TORMAR-436842 format. One record per residue: x, y, z of N, C-alpha, C in turn; residue in one letter. Coordinates in steps of 0.05 Angstrom, whole numbers, padded with zeros to 5 digits, always signed. Layout:
! TORMAR-436842
XYZXYZXYZA;...
***
This chain:
! TORMAR-436842
+02448+00297+00065+02434+00275+00079+02417+00286+00101X;+02391+00280+00101+02373+00291+00120+02373+00275+00146X;+02361+00287+00167+02359+00272+00192+02343+00246+00189X;+02323+00247+00170+02307+00223+00165+02324+00200+00154X;+02344+00208+00138+02361+00188+00127+02382+00177+00146X;+02392+00194+00164+02414+00186+00181+02409+00195+00210X;+02395+00180+00226+02391+00187+00253+02418+00187+00268X;+02419+00201+00291+02444+00203+00305+02455+00176+00313X;+02438+00156+00317+02447+00129+00325+02456+00112+00301X;+02453+00123+00277+02460+00107+00253+02491+00103+00253X;+02499+00079+00245+02528+00074+00243+02541+00093+00223X;+02567+00098+00227+02582+00114+00208+02580+00101+00180X;+02575+00117+00160+02570+00107+00133+02596+00103+00119X;+02610+00081+00125+02635+00075+00113+02640+00045+00112X;+02656+00037+00093+02666+00009+00093+02691+00008+00109X;+02692-00010+00129+02715-00011+00147+02720-00040+00154X;+02744-00049+00149+02751-00077+00155+02773-00076+00177X;+02767-00087+00200+02786-00088+00222+02795-00116+00228X;+02781-00136+00217+02790-00164+00219+02785-00177+00191X;+02794-00201+00188+02786-00216+00165+02756-00221+00167X;+02744-00229+00144+02715-00234+00143+02711-00264+00139X;+02698-00279+00157+02688-00269+00183+02710-00266+00204X;+02705-00249+00224+02724-00245+00245+02721-00265+00267X;+02738-00263+00287+02738-00284+00309+02712-00286+00324X;+02700-00263+00330+02675-00264+00345+02653-00277+00329X;+02651-00270+00303+02632-00283+00285+02636-00313+00283X;+02662-00321+00282+02667-00349+00281+02658-00364+00306X;+02662-00351+00329+02652-00363+00354+02622-00366+00353X;+02608-00346+00343+02579-00348+00342+02570-00368+00321X;+02585-00371+00299+02578-00391+00280+02580-00419+00292X;+02600-00423+00310+02602-00449+00323+02578-00454+00341X;+02568-00434+00355+02544-00436+00371+02520-00441+00353X;+02519-00427+00330+02497-00432+00311+02496-00461+00302X;+02520-00471+00295+02520-00499+00285+02511-00519+00306X;+02515-00512+00331+02507-00530+00353+02477-00529+00360X;+02463-00508+00350+02436-00504+00360+02416-00499+00337X;+02425-00490+00314+02407-00482+00293+02407-00504+00272X;+02384-00511+00261+02382-00531+00240+02401-00526+00217X;+02414-00547+00208+02432-00545+00185+02416-00538+00160X;+02390-00541+00160+02373-00534+00137+02370-00504+00133X;+02378-00488+00152+02377-00459+00150+02404-00449+00139X;+02404-00437+00116+02429-00429+00103+02439-00402+00113X;+02464-00396+00105+02476-00370+00111+02492-00361+00087X;+02487-00337+00078+02502-00327+00055+02529-00317+00063X;+02531-00301+00084+02556-00289+00093+02557-00292+00123X;+02576-00308+00134+02576-00315+00162+02587-00294+00181X;+02577-00270+00179+02583-00249+00198+02558-00243+00214X;+02561-00239+00240+02539-00234+00257+02536-00204+00261X;+02512-00193+00256+02508-00164+00255+02502-00154+00283X;+02514-00132+00290+02509-00119+00315+02492-00093+00312X;+02497-00079+00290+02482-00054+00284+02480-00051+00254X;+02461-00036+00245+02458-00031+00217+02442-00005+00213X;+02447+00008+00191+02432+00032+00184+02443+00045+00159X;+02426+00061+00146+02435+00073+00121+02442+00051+00101X;+02468+00051+00092+02477+00031+00073+02497+00012+00084X;+02499+00010+00110+02520-00008+00122+02508-00027+00143X;+02521-00049+00146+02517-00067+00169+02543-00070+00184X;+02542-00069+00210+02566-00071+00227+02565-00097+00242X;+02587-00112+00240+02587-00139+00253+02599-00137+00281X;+02597-00160+00295+02606-00161+00323+02636-00158+00326X;+02651-00159+00304+02680-00155+00305+02687-00126+00299X;+02667-00109+00293+02672-00081+00287+02676-00075+00258X;+02673-00095+00240+02674-00091+00212+02649-00077+00202X;+02651-00058+00184+02628-00044+00173+02627-00051+00143X;+02606-00064+00135+02603-00074+00108+02582-00058+00093X;+02587-00053+00067+02568-00040+00050+02546-00060+00043X;+02521-00052+00046+02499-00070+00044+02486-00067+00016X;+02489-00087-00001+02476-00087-00027+02454-00109-00028X;+02445-00116-00004+02424-00137-00003+02399-00128+00011X;+02401-00109+00030+02377-00098+00043+02359-00120+00055X;+02372-00142+00065+02356-00163+00077+02338-00176+00056X;+02347-00178+00032+02332-00187+00008+02308-00169+00003X;+02315-00143-00002+02295-00123-00010+02275-00116+00012X;+02283-00119+00037+02265-00114+00059+02268-00086+00070X;+02293-00078+00076+02297-00052+00090+02301-00030+00069X;+02281-00026+00052+02282-00005+00032+02286+00022+00044X;+02274+00027+00068+02277+00053+00081+02302+00053+00099X;+02318+00032+00099+02341+00029+00116+02335+00015+00142X;+02356+00004+00153+02352-00008+00180+02349+00013+00201X;+02331+00009+00219+02326+00028+00242+02320+00056+00232X;+02303+00057+00211+02294+00083+00201+02280+00099+00223X;+02287+00124+00226+02277+00139+00250+02247+00138+00254X;+02231+00143+00233+02202+00142+00236+02193+00114+00245X;+02206+00094+00234+02198+00066+00241+02205+00061+00270X;+02228+00068+00278+02236+00064+00306+02217+00078+00325X;+02211+00103+00319+02193+00118+00337+02165+00106+00338X;+02155+00098+00315+02128+00087+00314+02126+00060+00329X;+02146+00043+00326+02146+00018+00339+02150+00021+00369X;+02167+00040+00377+02170+00045+00406+02144+00054+00419X;+02130+00072+00405+02105+00082+00416+02084+00059+00417X;+02083+00042+00397+02063+00021+00396+02070+00000+00417X;+02095-00008+00420+02102-00029+00439+02097-00021+00467X;+02096+00004+00473+02090+00014+00500+02059+00013+00505X;+02044+00012+00483+02014+00011+00486+02004-00018+00488X;+02010-00034+00467+02003-00062+00468+02017-00076+00444X;+02024-00101+00448+02039-00115+00427+02021-00134+00411X;+01998-00141+00421+01981-00161+00407+01954-00163+00421X;+01934-00164+00404+01907-00173+00414+01895-00194+00396X;+01906-00197+00371+01895-00211+00349+01872-00195+00337X;+01876-00186+00312+01856-00169+00299+01830-00182+00296X;+01830-00209+00295+01805-00224+00292+01789-00226+00318X;+01802-00219+00340+01789-00220+00366+01780-00192+00374X;+01799-00174+00378+01792-00146+00383+01809-00129+00365X;+01798-00117+00345+01813-00102+00325+01825-00076+00336X;+01842-00064+00319+01855-00039+00326+01859-00022+00300X;+01863+00004+00304+01862+00022+00282+01886+00018+00263X;+01909+00010+00273+01933+00008+00256+01928-00011+00232X;+01915-00033+00237+01909-00052+00215+01892-00038+00193X;+01872-00024+00202+01854-00010+00183+01870+00011+00168X;+01887+00026+00182+01902+00047+00170+01921+00037+00149X;+01933+00014+00154+01951+00001+00134+01934-00006+00109X;+01911-00018+00113+01894-00025+00090+01885+00000+00074X;+01880+00022+00088+01874+00047+00074+01897+00057+00057X;+01921+00055+00069+01945+00063+00053+01949+00045+00029X;+01945+00019+00032+01949+00001+00009+01929+00007-00013X;+01905+00015-00005+01885+00022-00026+01894+00047-00041X;+01908+00065-00027+01918+00089-00040+01942+00084-00059X;+01961+00068-00050+01986+00067-00064+01988+00045-00086X;+01971+00025-00084+01972+00003-00104+01959+00012-00130X;+01966-00001-00152+01956+00008-00178+01926+00006-00181X;+01914+00025-00195+01886+00025-00201+01870+00042-00183X;+01848+00053-00193+01830+00071-00177+01804+00057-00170X;+01803+00030-00174+01778+00015-00167+01776+00012-00136X;+01753+00004-00127+01749-00001-00099+01765-00026-00091X;+01780-00023-00068+01798-00044-00060+01792-00053-00031X;+01801-00077-00026+01802-00088+00002+01829-00101+00005X;+01837-00104+00030+01862-00117+00037+01859-00136+00060X;+01876-00156+00062+01879-00173+00085+01909-00175+00091X;+01916-00175+00117+01944-00174+00125+01953-00201+00136X;+01978-00208+00130+01990-00233+00138+02018-00228+00148X;+02034-00250+00149+02061-00247+00161+02084-00249+00142X;+02080-00262+00119+02102-00267+00101+02092-00267+00072X;+02111-00265+00054+02104-00266+00025+02091-00292+00018X;+02101-00314+00029+02088-00340+00023+02059-00340+00031X;+02054-00330+00055+02026-00329+00064+02009-00312+00046X;+02020-00289+00037+02004-00271+00020+01998-00286-00007X;+02017-00299-00018+02013-00313-00044+01992-00335-00040X;+01995-00351-00019+01977-00373-00014+01948-00363-00011X;+01945-00341+00003+01918-00330+00007+01907-00318-00018X;+01924-00306-00035+01915-00296-00060+01903-00318-00078X;+01916-00341-00077+01906-00364-00092+01879-00373-00081X;+01877-00374-00054+01852-00381-00041+01829-00363-00050X;+01835-00337-00050+01815-00317-00058+01807-00321-00087X;+01826-00325-00104+01820-00328-00133+01803-00353-00137X;+01809-00374-00124+01793-00399-00127+01765-00396-00118X;+01761-00383-00095+01734-00379-00085+01718-00360-00104X;+01731-00339-00113+01717-00318-00129+01710-00329-00156X;+01726-00347-00168+01721-00357-00195+01707-00384-00195X;+01707-00398-00172+01698-00426-00171+01713-00444-00191X;+01739-00438-00194+01757-00453-00211+01781-00462-00194X;+01797-00480-00205+01819-00490-00188+01847-00486-00200X;+01850-00484-00226+01876-00484-00238+01891-00457-00234X;+01916-00459-00228+01933-00436-00224+01957-00437-00243X;+01961-00416-00258+01982-00415-00278+02006-00399-00266X;+02030-00411-00268+02054-00397-00260+02075-00400-00283X;+02098-00388-00278+02117-00386-00301+02144-00399-00294X;+02158-00406-00315+02186-00416-00312+02202-00394-00296X;+02220-00404-00279+02238-00387-00264+02225-00373-00241X;+02199-00378-00236+02185-00364-00215+02194-00373-00187X;+02191-00354-00168+02194-00360-00140+02170-00347-00125X;+02156-00363-00110+02132-00353-00096+02132-00360-00066X;+02151-00377-00056+02151-00382-00028+02159-00411-00022X;+02157-00417+00005+02167-00443+00015+02146-00460+00029X;+02121-00451+00030+02100-00468+00041+02093-00489+00020X;+02076-00508+00027+02071-00530+00008+02060-00520-00018X;+02039-00503-00016+02027-00493-00041+02047-00475-00055X;+02061-00457-00041+02079-00439-00056+02104-00453-00066X;+02112-00476-00054+02133-00492-00066+02123-00503-00093X;+02098-00511-00095+02088-00520-00121+02088-00497-00141X;+02084-00473-00132+02084-00450-00150+02112-00442-00158X;+02132-00448-00141+02159-00441-00146+02172-00460-00167X;+02189-00450-00184+02200-00467-00206+02224-00482-00197X;+02242-00470-00183+02269-00481-00178+02268-00503-00157X;+02280-00526-00164+02280-00548-00145+02298-00544-00121X;+02324-00539-00126+02343-00538-00105+02351-00509-00100X;+02349-00500-00075+02343-00515-00051+02314-00514-00041X;+02296-00503-00057+02270-00496-00047+02250-00519-00045X;+02253-00539-00063+02233-00560-00065+02243-00588-00060X;+02269-00591-00063+02281-00618-00065+02274-00635-00041X;+02260-00657-00045+02254-00676-00024+02229-00669-00008X;+02216-00647-00013+02194-00638+00004+02166-00645-00007X;+02165-00658-00030+02139-00665-00041+02125-00687-00026X;+02100-00695-00034+02086-00685-00057+02075-00656-00053X;+02071-00643-00075+02063-00615-00074+02033-00612-00081X;+02023-00588-00076+01995-00583-00082+01989-00586-00112X;+01965-00597-00118+01958-00601-00146+01946-00576-00159X;+01939-00579-00185+01926-00559-00201+01943-00534-00204X;+01969-00538-00207+01988-00517-00213+02002-00523-00239X;+02001-00504-00258+02011-00509-00285+02031-00488-00293X;+02054-00496-00304+02076-00478-00310+02078-00473-00340X;+02082-00448-00347+02085-00441-00376+02110-00424-00379X;+02119-00420-00404+02144-00405-00409+02141-00376-00401X;+02163-00365-00390+02165-00337-00383+02179-00322-00406X;+02174-00297-00409+02189-00280-00426+02216-00274-00413X;+02238-00284-00425+02265-00282-00414+02283-00273-00437X;+02284-00247-00442+02297-00237-00466+02325-00248-00471X;+02341-00251-00451+02368-00260-00454+02369-00289-00464X;+02349-00305-00456+02349-00334-00462+02328-00342-00482X;+02312-00324-00492+02292-00331-00512+02306-00333-00539X;+02313-00357-00547+02329-00361-00571+02315-00350-00596X;+02289-00350-00595+02274-00340-00619+02271-00310-00619X;+02283-00297-00599+02281-00267-00599+02253-00257-00597X;+02237-00271-00581+02208-00264-00579+02205-00236-00568X;+02186-00221-00580+02177-00196-00567+02160-00204-00543X;+02152-00184-00527+02135-00189-00505+02108-00201-00514X;+02097-00190-00535+02071-00200-00545+02074-00229-00555X;+02096-00235-00568+02100-00263-00578+02104-00282-00555X;+02119-00274-00535+02124-00291-00511+02097-00296-00497X;+02081-00275-00495+02055-00278-00482+02037-00297-00498X;+02038-00295-00525+02022-00312-00542+02031-00341-00538X;+02057-00346-00536+02067-00373-00531+02056-00384-00505X;+02057-00368-00483+02047-00378-00457+02017-00382-00458X;+02002-00364-00471+01973-00366-00472+01964-00390-00488X;+01979-00395-00510+01972-00419-00526+01975-00444-00509X;+01996-00445-00493+02000-00469-00476+01978-00471-00455X;+01970-00449-00444+01949-00449-00424+01923-00460-00437X;+01916-00450-00460+01891-00457-00472+01890-00486-00482X;+01913-00496-00490+01914-00523-00501+01918-00544-00479X;+01933-00537-00458+01940-00557-00438+01923-00556-00412X;+01911-00532-00407+01895-00529-00383+01866-00522-00390X;+01862-00504-00408+01835-00496-00415+01828-00470-00401X;+01822-00449-00416+01817-00423-00404+01795-00424-00383X;+01774-00440-00388+01752-00441-00369+01758-00454-00342X;+01782-00466-00340+01790-00479-00315+01809-00461-00299X;+01818-00439-00310+01839-00423-00297+01827-00404-00276X;+01834-00408-00251+01826-00389-00230+01844-00365-00231X;+01870-00368-00235+01888-00345-00233+01913-00350-00249X;+01924-00328-00258+01952-00328-00269+01968-00311-00250X;+01990-00323-00240+02006-00311-00219+02034-00305-00231X;+02043-00280-00230+02068-00273-00243+02082-00251-00226X;+02108-00253-00225+02125-00231-00215+02130-00211-00238X;+02124-00186-00235+02129-00167-00256+02159-00166-00264X;+02176-00169-00244+02204-00175-00249+02210-00199-00231X;+02220-00221-00242+02224-00244-00225+02248-00240-00206X;+02245-00249-00182+02264-00245-00161+02285-00267-00160X;+02279-00288-00144+02299-00310-00141+02306-00322-00168X;+02288-00320-00187+02294-00332-00214+02315-00318-00229X;+02325-00295-00219+02347-00281-00232+02341-00253-00241X;+02322-00240-00229+02315-00212-00237+02308-00211-00267X;+02293-00230-00275+02285-00231-00304+02264-00210-00309X;+02270-00192-00327+02251-00171-00335+02238-00179-00361X;+02212-00184-00361+02200-00193-00386+02201-00171-00407X;+02200-00179-00432+02201-00160-00454+02176-00142-00453X;+02178-00117-00461+02155-00099-00461+02131-00111-00476X;+02108-00109-00464+02084-00119-00476+02075-00146-00465X;+02094-00160-00452+02087-00187-00442+02066-00185-00420X;+02071-00169-00399+02052-00168-00377+02025-00157-00385X;+02024-00135-00401+01997-00126-00409+01981-00147-00425X;+01995-00162-00442+01981-00182-00458+01970-00204-00440X;+01986-00213-00420+01976-00234-00402+01953-00223-00385X;+01955-00199-00376+01933-00187-00360+01907-00185-00376X;+01911-00177-00402+01887-00174-00419+01874-00201-00424X;+01890-00222-00428+01879-00248-00431+01864-00257-00407X;+01874-00252-00383+01860-00259-00359+01833-00245-00358X;+01831-00220-00366+01806-00206-00366+01786-00220-00385X;+01795-00228-00408+01777-00241-00427+01769-00268-00417X;+01787-00282-00404+01782-00310-00396+01768-00312-00370X;+01764-00290-00356+01751-00292-00329+01770-00302-00308X;+01796-00301-00312+01816-00310-00293+01826-00285-00277X;+01835-00290-00253+01846-00269-00236+01875-00265-00243X;+01883-00240-00249+01911-00234-00254+01924-00225-00227X;+01942-00241-00217+01955-00236-00191+01984-00227-00197X;+01991-00204-00188+02019-00194-00189+02032-00200-00162X;+02053-00216-00163+02069-00221-00139+02091-00199-00137X;+02085-00179-00121+02104-00157-00118+02118-00158-00091X;+02121-00182-00080+02134-00185-00054+02162-00173-00055X;+02177-00178-00076+02204-00167-00078+02206-00141-00093X;+02188-00136-00111+02189-00112-00128+02175-00088-00116X;+02159-00092-00095+02142-00071-00085+02156-00050-00068X;+02141-00028-00064+02148-00007-00045+02174+00007-00054X;+02172+00018-00079+02192+00036-00091+02217+00022-00101X;+02220-00004-00098+02244-00018-00105+02252-00013-00134X;+02234-00013-00152+02240-00012-00181+02238+00016-00193X;+02235+00036-00176+02232+00063-00186+02204+00073-00189X;+02185+00055-00185+02156+00061-00182+02148+00049-00155X;+02124+00057-00146+02115+00045-00121+02113+00014-00125X;+02104+00006-00149+02102-00022-00155+02110-00026-00184X;+02123-00049-00189+02134-00054-00216+02112-00056-00237X;+02088-00064-00229+02066-00066-00249+02060-00040-00262X;+02066-00018-00248+02060+00009-00259+02076+00016-00283X;+02099+00003-00287+02118+00011-00309+02104+00009-00336X;+02086-00011-00340+02072-00013-00365+02042-00008-00361X;+02034+00004-00339+02006+00011-00334+01989-00013-00328X;+02000-00035-00319+01984-00059-00313+01971-00055-00286X;+01945-00061-00284+01930-00060-00259+01922-00088-00251X;+01936-00100-00232+01929-00127-00224+01901-00129-00211X;+01889-00152-00213+01864-00157-00198+01871-00161-00168X;+01892-00175-00163+01903-00179-00136+01933-00174-00137X;+01943-00163-00115+01972-00158-00113+01982-00168-00086X;+02004-00183-00086+02014-00194-00061+02039-00178-00053X;+02040-00172-00027+02060-00153-00017+02073-00164+00008X;+02098-00156+00013+02111-00163+00038+02138-00148+00038X;+02160-00161+00046+02187-00150+00045+02189-00121+00052X;+02191-00103+00032+02196-00074+00038+02174-00059+00051X;+02153-00073+00058+02128-00060+00068+02131-00047+00095X;+02147-00059+00113+02146-00051+00141+02173-00047+00154X;+02193-00039+00138+02218-00031+00149+02233-00053+00164X;+02228-00078+00159+02241-00100+00171+02224-00117+00190X;+02200-00107+00196+02182-00123+00213+02165-00141+00194X;+02157-00165+00205+02143-00184+00188+02114-00176+00183X;+02108-00168+00158+02081-00160+00150+02078-00166+00121X;+02055-00176+00113+02048-00181+00085+02019-00174+00081X;+02012-00173+00055+01984-00166+00049+01976-00177+00022X;+01950-00182+00019+01938-00184-00007+01919-00161-00010X;+01922-00146-00031+01905-00123-00037+01892-00128-00064X;+01867-00122-00067+01854-00127-00093+01827-00116-00095X;+01815-00123-00118+01788-00113-00124+01768-00122-00102X;+01751-00103-00094+01734-00108-00071+01716-00133-00076X;+01706-00137-00100+01688-00159-00105+01703-00186-00102X;+01729-00186-00108+01744-00211-00105+01750-00216-00075X;+01761-00195-00062+01768-00198-00034+01745-00204-00016X;+01721-00194-00023+01697-00198-00007+01683-00224-00015X;+01693-00239-00034+01680-00264-00042+01684-00286-00022X;+01705-00283-00005+01712-00303+00014+01693-00302+00038X;+01684-00325+00048+01666-00325+00071+01680-00314+00096X;+01665-00303+00114+01676-00292+00139+01691-00314+00154X;+01715-00307+00162+01732-00326+00176+01750-00342+00158X;+01747-00339+00131+01763-00354+00112+01791-00343+00109X;+01796-00319+00117+01822-00306+00116+01830-00298+00144X;+01856-00299+00149+01865-00290+00175+01889-00305+00185X;+01894-00303+00211+01917-00316+00224+01923-00301+00250X;+01933-00315+00269+01937-00303+00296+01953-00278+00295X;+01976-00278+00281+01994-00255+00281+01990-00236+00257X;+01973-00243+00238+01970-00227+00214+01962-00198+00221X;+01978-00179+00211+01973-00151+00217+01979-00144+00246X;+02000-00156+00256+02009-00149+00284+02011-00119+00287X;+02003-00108+00310+02003-00079+00314+02030-00066+00311X;+02051-00080+00320+02078-00068+00317+02085-00067+00287X;+02080-00088+00272+02086-00088+00244+02069-00067+00229X;+02044-00063+00237+02027-00043+00224+02038-00015+00229X;+02047-00010+00254+02059+00016+00260+02084+00021+00243X;+02100+00000+00240+02124+00002+00224+02117+00007+00195X;+02097-00006+00184+02089-00002+00156+02079+00026+00151X;+02063+00037+00169+02053+00064+00165+02077+00084+00165X;+02096+00079+00183+02119+00097+00184+02137+00093+00160X;+02139+00069+00150+02155+00064+00126+02143+00077+00102X;+02117+00075+00098+02104+00087+00075+02107+00117+00076X;+02104+00129+00100+02108+00158+00102+02137+00166+00095X;+02156+00150+00104+02184+00155+00097+02188+00154+00067X;+02176+00134+00054+02179+00131+00025+02168+00156+00011X;+02146+00166+00021+02134+00190+00008+02152+00214+00013X;+02160+00218+00038+02174+00243+00045+02201+00244+00032X;+02215+00221+00029+02242+00221+00017+02241+00215-00012X;+02217+00211-00024+02215+00203-00052+02234+00179-00058X;+02229+00157-00044+02247+00134-00048+02244+00121-00075X;+02221+00125-00088+02219+00116-00116+02239+00130-00133X;+02241+00157-00129+02262+00172-00143+02290+00164-00136X;+02294+00158-00110+02320+00148-00101+02328+00122-00115X;+02308+00104-00118+02313+00079-00132+02321+00084-00161X;+02308+00102-00174+02315+00109-00202+02344+00120-00203X;+02351+00136-00184+02378+00148-00183+02399+00126-00179X;+02393+00106-00162+02411+00084-00158+02415+00069-00184X;+02394+00063-00198+02396+00050-00224+02413+00066-00243X;+02409+00093-00243+02423+00110-00262+02453+00110-00255X;+02460+00105-00230+02488+00103-00223+02500+00076-00230X;+02484+00055-00224+02495+00028-00227+02497+00019-00256X;+02477+00024-00272+02476+00012-00299+02500+00021-00316X;+02508+00046-00317+02531+00053-00333+02557+00040-00323X;+02560+00038-00297+02584+00025-00286+02584-00005-00294X;+02561-00018-00292+02560-00046-00298+02564-00051-00328X;+02554-00033-00345+02558-00037-00373+02587-00033-00381X;+02601-00014-00367+02629-00011-00372+02644-00036-00363X;+02635-00049-00341+02647-00074-00332+02643-00096-00353X;+02619-00097-00364+02612-00117-00384+02630-00114-00409X;+02637-00089-00416+02654-00085-00439+02682-00096-00434X;+02690-00099-00409+02717-00109-00403+02717-00139-00397X;+02694-00150-00388+02693-00177-00380+02670-00192-00395X;+02677-00207-00416+02657-00220-00432+02641-00242-00417X;+02650-00248-00393+02634-00267-00376+02608-00255-00368X;+02604-00229-00369+02579-00216-00363+02561-00217-00388X;+02543-00236-00388+02526-00240-00411+02503-00221-00413X;+02492-00212-00390+02469-00195-00390+02469-00178-00365X;+02459-00153-00369+02454-00134-00347+02425-00126-00349X;+02411-00128-00327+02382-00123-00329+02372-00113-00301X;+02347-00104-00302+02334-00095-00277+02322-00067-00281X;+02312-00057-00260+02299-00031-00260+02302-00018-00233X;+02308+00008-00233+02311+00022-00207+02334+00010-00191X;+02328+00003-00166+02348-00008-00148+02345-00039-00146X;+02337-00051-00168+02334-00080-00170+02349-00088-00195X;+02376-00092-00193+02393-00095-00215+02408-00122-00213X;+02413-00134-00236+02428-00160-00235+02446-00162-00260X;+02467-00179-00257+02483-00187-00279+02484-00217-00280X;+02482-00228-00304+02482-00256-00309+02509-00264-00321X;+02522-00284-00308+02549-00292-00316+02548-00318-00332X;+02562-00318-00354+02562-00341-00372+02590-00347-00382X;+02594-00370-00395+02619-00375-00408+02621-00356-00432X;+02643-00342-00436+02645-00322-00457+02636-00332-00484X;+02620-00315-00497+02610-00321-00524+02587-00340-00525X;+02576-00348-00502+02554-00367-00501+02533-00357-00481X;+02512-00372-00478+02493-00368-00457+02495-00389-00435X;+02517-00405-00436+02520-00426-00416+02526-00414-00389X;+02510-00420-00369+02513-00408-00342+02540-00414-00330X;+02551-00395-00314+02576-00399-00300+02572-00394-00270X;+02559-00413-00256+02554-00409-00228+02580-00409-00211X;+02601-00422-00220+02626-00422-00204+02638-00394-00204X;+02638-00381-00227+02649-00354-00228+02631-00335-00211X;+02605-00339-00213+02587-00323-00197+02593-00325-00167X;+02596-00349-00158+02603-00354-00130+02630-00341-00122X;+02649-00343-00140+02676-00332-00135+02675-00301-00133X;+02660-00288-00151+02658-00259-00149+02644-00251-00123X;+02622-00265-00117+02608-00259-00092+02626-00262-00068X;+02641-00284-00067+02659-00289-00045+02680-00268-00042X;+02691-00259-00064+02711-00237-00063+02699-00212-00052X;+02675-00205-00061+02661-00181-00051+02657-00183-00021X;+02648-00207-00012+02644-00211+00017+02669-00207+00033X;+02691-00218+00023+02717-00215+00037+02726-00186+00039X;+02717-00170+00019+02725-00142+00018+02704-00123+00031X;+02684-00135+00044+02665-00119+00059+02642-00108+00044X;+02633-00123+00023+02609-00115+00008+02590-00139+00008X;+02565-00134+00017+02545-00155+00018+02531-00156-00010X;+02535-00178-00024+02521-00182-00049+02507-00209-00048X;+02487-00213-00063+02471-00237-00064+02472-00250-00091X;+02468-00276-00092+02466-00290-00117+02437-00299-00121X;+02430-00307-00146+02403-00315-00152+02404-00330-00179X;+02380-00336-00189+02378-00348-00215+02373-00378-00215X;+02357-00387-00234+02352-00415-00237+02377-00431-00239X;+02398-00420-00251+02423-00434-00255+02445-00425-00236X;+02438-00409-00216+02457-00400-00196+02479-00382-00208X;+02473-00368-00230+02494-00353-00243+02488-00323-00245X;+02472-00313-00227+02464-00285-00227+02473-00271-00201X;+02486-00249-00204+02492-00231-00181+02470-00210-00180X;+02457-00208-00158+02435-00188-00156+02442-00167-00135X;+02433-00143-00140+02439-00120-00123+02413-00106-00115X;+02410-00104-00088+02385-00093-00076+02393-00074-00053X;+02407-00053-00059+02415-00035-00037+02392-00022-00024X;+02394-00015+00002+02374+00002+00014+02370+00027-00002X;+02346+00036-00005+02341+00060-00022+02352+00085-00010X;+02362+00084+00015+02374+00107+00028+02404+00106+00028X;+02416+00088+00013+02445+00086+00012+02456+00112+00000X;+02479+00121+00010+02492+00145+00000+02506+00139-00026X;+02509+00160-00044+02522+00155-00070+02551+00147-00067X;+02565+00158-00047+02594+00150-00044+02597+00121-00037X;+02580+00112-00019+02580+00083-00011+02574+00066-00035X;+02554+00073-00051+02547+00057-00074+02569+00056-00094X;+02582+00079-00099+02605+00080-00117+02628+00062-00107X;+02633+00063-00081+02655+00047-00070+02648+00017-00073X;+02623+00009-00069+02615-00018-00072+02620-00028-00101X;+02614-00010-00120+02619-00017-00148+02648-00019-00154X;+02665-00004-00140+02694-00006-00143+02703-00034-00134X;+02692-00043-00111+02698-00070-00101+02689-00091-00120X;+02666-00088-00132+02656-00107-00152+02675-00108-00176X;+02684-00085-00185+02703-00084-00207+02728-00099-00201X;+02738-00095-00176+02763-00108-00168+02759-00138-00166X;+02735-00146-00157+02728-00175-00155+02730-00189-00182X;+02719-00176-00203+02720-00188-00229+02749-00190-00239X;+02764-00168-00234+02792-00169-00242+02808-00191-00227X;+02800-00196-00203+02815-00216-00187+02809-00244-00194X;+02784-00250-00202+02776-00278-00206+02774-00286-00236X;+02774-00266-00254+02770-00273-00282+02797-00281-00295X;
***
């Protein structure tokens, strides 16, 4: 383990339980939370974090938990990564904000230069920086509509794209993301996704793409489509990996139809899937790509990067925001990208997958409730069903997650039906910690099945 992976201030890399989960101090803080924080803000695991780094989070009661969530794929370089800490400390001592639209600064430009280098394709690119994945997606739609002078946006079953009004319309799942919050933005049309585990017809990627395209052409009309928006691997929808050939076929159709192909890589980006971006796995080059989460080591930063002629089609002043491309976040992003390069975190993600997949397949052989194992790199999921069927089992999923939490392992759930366990460890997690977390998962299945 190098100094870059484990700074001296990093917590000891171990699972350690000194109280029940949650402990007394966390319970006290949860009581304060209930008295002051909106009940509309959820909590997966009610422990309050005091420190974090590498592959662990340490709570206020002194418990050290193995982190298989990474803040929902945000701290790919780890919490408090040394380069990120140093860069942010240096920047915060200089200035924290001017608003790039008022008086610009080099960090914003440097981030856009890096995005032009690392995103797929060798065409001329431009970027605009924002604060969150939802903002990036919403602005990508704005850009596509201006550039094409069309209005229709195509999205897919099981998609998740955000919580703003427009991105709620783009998101598929009603509860908890959309329920009661309508009416939603118009001119959004949903078509079937390639979902190999649930495609009863056993569609290939090309066949699933043809099914979606046929629906677009008959129900929307190709000439009306501004953009097709897709996650190369769906996130909140359950880590759905489309069958090979699906994404290239959809991208090729967009090119023929004059529509903008937008890859939402908010969750899949920045080495998470074993490539810098998940689109690269099949050589797909998006017209626009939306980015956030793993981009800046935990600081809020997002981007739309894309073909220069599309990005420059928007009138001056049409893109922006007071905090977009904040100088602290830009410093963190530059340091994060450098850390990813130096430590080959794309390779680390592949190694994580190589460790996890055989263990999970062995688990599946013992527990027929595991209907599917899927993912790529360090973005892995298991879908739980009633044995011998594809009927979702969200209750079992919740029980397994709860057992893992009680034993000091942070896991997340997902999926349209709430029956998917998803694993997103920091890409700097040590192999011993990862193996121990899988031991806990194994014990959880034994305990609740």
